N, C-alpha and C positions, 0 to 999 in steps of 0.2 A: 154962233155955232159952237156947240160945246167942244172941249179939248179931248180928243180921243187918244192922245199919246200915253203909253203905259207908264206907270210909275217908275221912276229911276231905280236901278239896282245898285247903285253906288254904295249905299250904306252897307249892303251885304258883302260886297267885294272888299270893302274897307277893313273887314275883320279877318281876312285871309292873308298868309305870307307865301308867296310862290317861291320854291327852292330853285336855285340856279343849277345849271347843268353840272358844274364842277362839284357842287355840294352833293348832288345825287350820286356822282361817281365815287366820291369819298365814302359816302355811307354804304354803298354797295361793296366797296373794297374792305371796309371794316367788317361788314357782315360776313363776307367770304372768309376773312382771316379767322373769324370766330367759328364759323360754320364748318370749315374744312377740318381743323383739328378736332372739333367736337364730333364731326362725322367720322373722322378717322378713329377716334377713341371708341365711338359706339361700334364701329365695324370691328375694331381689334378686340373689343371685349366680347363680341358675339361671334367672332370668327373661330372656326375650328382649327386651332393651331397644329393639330396633328398632321394636317395637310402640308404644313411648312417643314416638317421634319426632314424630308429629303434635301431641301435647300440648305437647312442649318447643318445637317450632317456633312454635305459636300463642302460648305464653306469652312467648317471647323477642321475637317480632314485636310483640306488644302492648307490651312494655316499651320497645323501641327505637323504635317508631313507624315501622317500615319492614319489608319482607319479610325474613325470616330462615328459612333452610332447611338442615337436615342431610340431605344426599342419600346419603351413604355409610353404612358400618356404624357402629353405636353400641354401645359396650360399657361395662361398669361394673366397677370393683373398689373396694377400700377402702384409704384411706391415712390415717395419723395426721395430725391437724391440726398446722399449723405455727405456731399461735398461741402467744403467750407470756404469757397471762393467769394461768397457774399455778392454774387452776381445774379442777374435775372434768370440764368439757367438753373440755379438752385431751386427756383420756384416751380419749375416744370417737372412733373412726375415722370419717372423713367419706367420703361417696361420691365417687369420682373417675371422671368420664366421659371417654371417648375417642371422638371423633366424626371421621369421615372425610368429605371433600368437603363442606365447609361454605361457604355463600354468604350474604352480606349485600348486598341489592340497593339501588339508588338509590331515593330517595324519589320521590313523584309530582312531575312537572314537570321531572325530570332525564332524561338519556338512559337508555334502557331497557337498562342493563347493571349489572354488579355494582360496588358500592363496594369490596368486598373479597371474596376467596375464599381458602380455606385447604385445603391438601391433607390436613392432619390437625390437629385442634383438641383439646386436652385441658385439663381444668380440674376443680377440686374445688368442691363445693357445700356451703355451711354448712347442715346440716340444721335447725338451730334457727331460722335466718332464714326458712325456709319457713313457719314458724308465723305470721309477720307479713307474709306475702305478698311476700317479698323474695327475689330470686335473687341471693345474695351469692357472688361468685367471688373468692377471695383471689388466685389466680394463673391467668392465661390464657396458654397456651403455643401458639405457632403453628409449624407445620412447612410450609415451602414456601408462604408467604403471597403473594398478589398483590393489591396495593392500588392503586386507581385513583381519585385525588382530582381533583375538578373544581370550578372556580369560573366561573360564567357572567358575561357582560358586565353583567347587572343586579345582580350581587353575590351571587346565590344560590349555595349550595355543597352538596355532598353529604356533608360530614363533620359538619354540625350536625344534631343529633337533635331533630326537632320532634315532639312527641307530639300525639295527637288531643285535641280540646277536651274530650271526655269522659274524665275522669280514670280511668286504669287502676288496677285493684286490685293490680297487680303492678309492682314496680320492680326495676331492675337496678343492682347495686353491684359495680363492677369496680375492684379495687385495683392489680394489677400485671399487666404484659404482658411476655412473654418471646418474643423473635423467633428465628427460624432462617433458613435460606436462602430468599430470595424476591425479588420485584420490587415496587417502589413507583413509581407514575407520578403526575405532577402537571401539570395543565393549567389555566392561569389566563388567561381572556380579558381581564381588566382590566390585568394587569401584562405580558401577552404572554409568558407562560412556558410552555414545554413541555419537561419534563425527565423522565428515567427514572433511577432508582437501582437497581442490582443489589446485593442484600444477601446476605451469606454469613457463616457462623459461623466465628469464630476459635478456635483451640485453643491452649492453653498461654499465654494472655495473662491475667494475674491482674486487670487493670483493665478491659480492653475485650473484650467477647464477640462483637461484630458488626463486620464490615468492610463498606464499600460503595464503589461506583464510580458516578459521576454523569456523564450526558451529555445534551445537548439544546440548546435555544436560549432566549435571554432578549432580548426586544426585537429579534429578528432576528439577534442575534449569537450565535455558538457559545459554549456554556458547558460546562466539564468540571470534574470534581472528584473527590475521594476523601476517605475518613475512616474513623473508628472510633467506635463507641458502646458503652455498656454493654449487656449481654444482657437486663437486666430494667429496665423502665420503670414507675415508680410513677405512677398516675393519680389516686389519691385524695389527701386531705390528709396528705401524708407529707413529711418533710424529707430523706428519703434522696436524695442527689444522683445524677443520671444522667450519667455522664461522657461527654464528646464531644470529638473532635478532627476538624477539617475543613480542607480546602484547596480553594479554588475558583479557577478561572481563566476569564476571558472577555477574549480579546484580550490587551492589555497589563495589564489589571486583575487583581491578585492579592489574595485575601483568605484569611488563615490564622487559625484560631481554635482555642483549646483551653480547656476548662473544664467546666462542669456545668450541668445543668438540674434544677430541683427544683420541688416543689409544696407549699410549707409551709402554704398556706391555700387560699383560693379562687382565688388568682392563680398563674401560672407564673413562677418566678424563674429568670433566666438570668445566669450569671456566667462570662465568657469573657476570656481574654487574646487580644486581637485585633490583628492586623497587617494593614495595607493598603498597597498600592502600585499605581501606575498612571501613565498619561500625563497626566491632569488630574483634579482632584477633581470637576469637573463631570460626569465620566463615571459617578460613583457614583450619580447621580440615577436611572439605570435600575435599579439594584439596591435602593436604599433609599427612593426617593421624596422624599428630603431634598435641598433645593436648596443646592448648594455652588458656589463661584465657579470660573471658569476659572483654571487655574494651570499652571505647568510641571510636569514629572514630580515625583511626590511619593512619600514613604514614611513611614508613621507606625506607632507601636506604643503600645498602651494597654490599659486594662481596660474592657470593655464590660459594663455591668450593666443588665439589662432586667427589667421587671415587666409581665406581660400578664394582664389579667383579661377578663371578658366584654365590657366596654364600651370599654376604652381600653388603651393601652400607654405605658410610659415607659422611655426609654433614656438611659443616661449613658455617655459615652466619657470616662473619668476618667484623669487623670495621663498623658495621651498626650504623646508627643514624637516628633519626626522632622524631616524636611527637605522643603522645597518648592523645587525648583530647587537653588540653592546657599544658601538661607536656612534657618535653624533655626526650628522652631515648637514650642510646648508649650502645654498648657492643659487645659480641660475644656469639653465640649459636652453639652447636655441636649436631648432631643427628647421632647415630650409630644404624643401624638395628641389630636385634639379636633375639634369641629364649629364652624364649617365647615372649619377648617384646623388642622393641627398647628402647633406652634411650636418652632423651634430657638433655643436660647439658650446663652450661655456667655461665656467669656473666652479669648482666644488671645494668646500673647505670643511675641515673637521677640527674642532677644538681639542677633543680627546678621542684618540683612535686606539682601539684594542688591536694589537699586532696580529692576533690570531684571526681577526676578521678579514685579513688580507689573504688568508690561506686559500679560500675557494677561487681566487683569481687564477691560480696556477694548479688547482687540484690538490693542494697540500693540506686539506682539512681531513678530519677523520671520516671513516665510513658511515658513522652515525650522522655526521653533518651532511654527507653526500645524499643519504636517503632523505633527510629533512628538506634539502633543496631540490629534490626530484631528479637526481642523476643516477643512472643505472650502473655506472662504472664503480667497481669495488677494488680498493687498493689491496693487493695481495699481502698476506701476513708476512712480516719480516722484511718487507721492501719499504725503503724510506723515500726514495725519489718518486714524485707523483707520476702515475701512468695515465691520468685523465687527459684525453686529447683536446687540442684547441679546435674550435669550430671554424676552420678557415673558409669554408664555403659561405659563411655569413660575413666574413671580412670584406668580401667583394660586393656586398649589397649597399653599404653606406660608408661614408667617410666620417672621420672624427677629428676634432681639435679641441681637447679639453685639458685644463690645468687643474691639478689637485694638490692641496697642501694639508698637512696635519701639524698642529702646534705641539701637542704632547702625545706620546705613545705609551700606553700601558702594555707591559709585557712581563714574561717570566723574569725572575731576578737574573738568570744567567744570560739574558739577551739585552744588553745595555743600549737600546735604540731610543732616541728622544725626539726626532723631528723627521718629517718626510716632505719632499717636494718633487713633483714630476710633471712632465708635459707629455700627454699622450696624443699622438697623431697617427691616424689610420687613413691611408690614401691608396685607393686602387688595390687593396689587399695587402699593403705593406704597412706593418705596425712598427712604430718607433716610440721609445721612451727616452727622450733626450731633453733635459737630464732626468735621471732617476737618482735622487740624492737622499742620503740618510745622515743624520748626526748620530754617531755611534761611538761609545767609549771615550767621550771628550774630543773626538775628532770627526772627520767627515769621510763618507764613502760615496764617491761620485761615479755614476755609470751612464753609459750610452748604449742602449740595446736596440737592435734592429731585427725584426722578424718578417721575412718576406714570404707571405702566404698567397701571392698572386698567381702562382703556377698551379699545377695539377694537385688535387687533394690526395691524401694517402699518407703512408708511414713516413715518407720523406717530403711531405708537403710544405715544410717551412725551411727556408734557408736563413740561418740566424748568425749574427755577429754580436759580440759583447766586448766592450772596453770598460774596465773597472779600475778606479784609482782610489786608494785609501791613504789618507794623510792624518798624521798626528793622533793615532789611536793610542790611548793611554793603557799601558799593560795591565795595571791593577784594576782599571775599570772594565777591561775586556774580559777578565776572569773574576767577577765579583764574588763567586761562591767558593773560591779556593783561598783558604785563610793565609797560606804562605805568600800568595801573590800580592797581598795588601802591603807588604814591605818592599815591593818591587817598584822602581821608578824608571821611566823610559817610555818612548813612544814608537809605534810601528808605522812604517810607510810601506805601501805595496802597490803593485800594478799587475793586471791580468788582461790578456787579450785572447779570446776564444772565437772559434767559428764552428758551425755544426749544421747538420740537416736532421730533421725529425718532425714529429707532430705532438710531442709532449715534453715535459721537463726531463723525464727519464730517457726518452729516445734521443733527445738533443744532446744531453751530457754523455750518453753512451757512445756517440759518434763525434765528440768534440775534438778539436785540435787547436794547439796554441801553446802559450807559455804563461807561467805565474811566478812572480818574484816578490819577496818581502825582505825588509831589512830593518834593523835597529842599530842606530849609531850612538853608542854610549848610553849609560844609565846605571842602575844598580838593581841587584836581585837578592832575594832572601837567601842567606847562608844556609838556613835549615833546609830550604827546598833543594839546594845543590847537594847537601850531604845526603838527603834522603834519596835523590836520584842516583847518587853514586854508591848507595848502600854502605856508607861509612858509618857503621853502627856506633862506634865509640864517639865519633864527632857529633853524631845526632844526640847522644846522651849528654855530652858536654854542652852542646848548644842549648838544649832544653833546660839544663841546670843554670847556666850563666846568662841565658837570654839570646834571642836572635839578633843578628846585625846585618846590615846591607853589605853586599860584595859588589865591587866595581864590575859592570857589564861593559865589556869592550865593544862587542858587536854581536848581532845575530843576522844571518843571511840565509835565505832559502830560495832555491831556483828549481822549479818543476817544469819539465817538458810534458806536453799532453799530446798523445798520438792515439787517435781512434778511441778516446775515452779512458786511456791508461795514463795516469799521472806518475811520472818517474822522477825520483830525486836526482838532480844533477849535483847540487850542492845544498847541504843543510847543516849549518854549524852555528853553535852558540858558544861564544868565547868570553870568559870572565877572568878575573885575576887569580882565581883559585881552581878553575876547572874549565874544560872544553868538552862540549857535547856534539858528537857527530850523529847524523841520522841518514839512513839509507833504506830504499825500498820503493814500493808502489802503492798507489791508491787507484783501485779499479772502479771507474764510474759506471761501467757496463753491468758488472755483476755485484757491485756494491761490496767489495772486499778490501780490507786493509792488510798490508804486509810491510810494516815498517820496523826497523831496528834502530834503537838509540844507544849509542856507545859513549858513556861518560869517561873522561880522562882527567884525573886530578893533577894539580900542579904543585902540591905540597904534601907534607906527611899527614897520613890519615890513619887513625887508630882503629883496629878491628875492621878493616875494609873488606867487604865481600863484593867489591866492584865487579860488575858483570853486565853484559848487554841487556837492555830492556826491549821486549818485543811487544809491539802493538799490532794485533791482527784480529781477524774475524770479520763478520758482517757489520755494515754501518749500524744496524739496529741493535747489536750487542757486541761492541768491540771488547777485546780482552787485552789486558796489560800483564805481562809475565816476565820473570827473570830467567836468563839463560842458565838453566840448572847445571849444564855441563861445566861451565866456568866456575860456578859456585862450588860444585863438588870437588873440582880440582884443588881449589884453595883450601877447602875444608879437609881434603885428603892429605895435602901437604902438612897442614897443622897437626893432624893425627900422627903422621909418620915421625915428625920431630918430637912429639910428645913421648914416643916409645924409645927412640934412639938418642935423644939429647936431653938437655936440662929443660924443665918446664917452661922457663922464660923463652927459650928458643922456639917453642911451639907457636908463639904469637907472631913470629917473623913473617910468615906468608900473609898474615892479615894486616900487616902494616905497610901502607903504600906510601913510598917516598915521593911519588910524583915525577913526571918526566921533564919538568922545567916550566918556564914561563915565556913562551913565545906566542905571538898572535898573528894569524893570517888576515886580520881585519881589513887592512888597506886594500889588498887586491879583491877581496870578497865584496867590499862595499862598492868598489869601482864596477865590478861585474853586475852587481844587483841594480845599479842605477841605469843600466842599459835597458831601454824600454822593451817590453815583450812584444812579440809579433804573432800573427796567426795567418794561415793561408785562407783563400776564399772558401766559403762553405762547400762541403762535399769533397774538399781536397785534403789529402793526408799530409800532416806536418812532416817536413824533412828533419831527420835526426841529425844533430850536430854535437860534437864533443865539446863539453864545457871547458872554459879556461880554468885551469887549476890554480888555486891561490898559493903563492909562495909564502912561506912563513916569514913574518916580520917580527924580529926579536924586540921584546919590550924590556929585557934585561939580559945580562950575561947568563945564559942558561942553555942546556941542551935543547935540541929541536923537539917539536911536539911529536910524540909517537903516533904512528898511524892508527886509525880505529880498527878494531878487530871485527870479524864477521860474527854470525850467530853462534859459532862454536869456537871462537877465538882466533880464526884465521885472519890474515891480513885482508882488508876489504879492497876490492878493485873498483876504482872510480867508474861511474857509468859513462860509456862513450855514446852519448846521445847525438 
């Protein structure tokens, strides 16, 4: 029987491989992993993203704490990540959104308008950050932005993002910003700023991608400027510098800066090469809020380093140098913001200082100089003491701790000053210069000045005290333009203490109270100078014929009391071996008038003497020196009478002065002069006291010194201060 069994199919089955269940599951998983992203990409590319605008607007508004709206078209494409982490995430493209007509509005409490609007906004989103409820934007690009920044008088502003007290589940991380053509406005009610910058893209510049032009007002003055910046600004903790170059102008003030801005940590770091120039450093107060002194025209250049964080800022103007007037300056200044005031500190040094450049500090410069530095105050004609008021309202805005030194001082020949050293401290409206030291006439003048401007402003806004000590001032160096003084040897010591209230140098001195004392303890003086002061005509001729010679100076002592601006002589005496000079009178600091009488008394025979009091009077601006004509006429009249009734030789007798003798009151005078002067508290009138009169001390057996006569020859009455 034939075999009807079908042929075996084993050979066919032997060519197939049956997949296991696990393999099939794995293949399906891989397929899904590929299909799902691919499908998501296809859906996202074809999805109308304008329907997602409400969700994006809500999430962004929640993250920023203020209204955010995309009003224009919203599109999506894919771009490769710009990250440099070298991980598999860098291989995955990120969604890149392009939004038109984007607006960020002001927060509540601010004017109802946009903080910023953008014609087109484009940015990529880190898809992995969405898993942790974070909208991470590596790069935000603006096309045609319009930014309107505002700060109100109460300090509130529209650029600080305040979130709701209920913590949002979403946060915004913005790393970099790229600008294009647009407009930026800034209005500040506190600093009185209202400016606008027009921004445009630069092409072909490898360093700067944006250029800008600035215009507006600052404290009522017109401001203009221009500059360039980088195209990309880093906002997060990145050390990438943002380059900037800027030039600002406001009237005669010029500020030029070039450098970079970075954010290496939580603070903003600024590093600029800064140049400044203007009519007076005081005009920089409107720009910086930092109090600087009145100066002549200046120009400086240095490195400005700044650090700004959430709560404070610190600025350093390092290695600066330049000129103020005709004086050179260099040094370092630091400013640290703080509460209740910031503080300016540092050291400034001048190798060669022109003394006249210090005049604007106290308003002692000319009216032409005042106009040049932008001051409206005009010094009245004929008035010497400066009337320009101190700006005490600014003293309460910032504290100061600055040291200043000058190696050499150029000055007029009649002002022998050579070195300056001072430490300026301003704290809570109280200004001190301690010390304020000069090297003058071969000696030193040391001062401690305090000006309290912390109270109410006004004519009596400053309570001032001054202590001045002069030591070893050489007489001939103190009067370098007087020829006869060059034969004088000796040194002057002096002390003064004053107190006052006022708001300018003139008003302070007009209401000053205190004492001033000077003394010379031995030396020598020109014989010709003494003869000329005594109007000893014959002796002057003889001295000129045979030559000048020094005369022993026993002492000089001066003691002034000051009451409400009136300086009154208590004692003023110069005693030499050949003459004694007494002075009496007043110096009125309120109306700037002199009224002094000098009475020379000879101690030996003088030929043809017309000895008479010398009067120094008139205003400070034009003092007059005159001889008492009454006394001279009496002597000349006596000579004429003798010429008529006696022999011709007898006519010379009234003109021959035999001198009253050789006594000296120096011992008591020097003892009195060494008593330190005192002053009452500012605003308190000095109590008058009678000075201790010096008893004559005989230097040889001779009659006592005759008392000085008054303006018309009467006996002078000592001042009972």
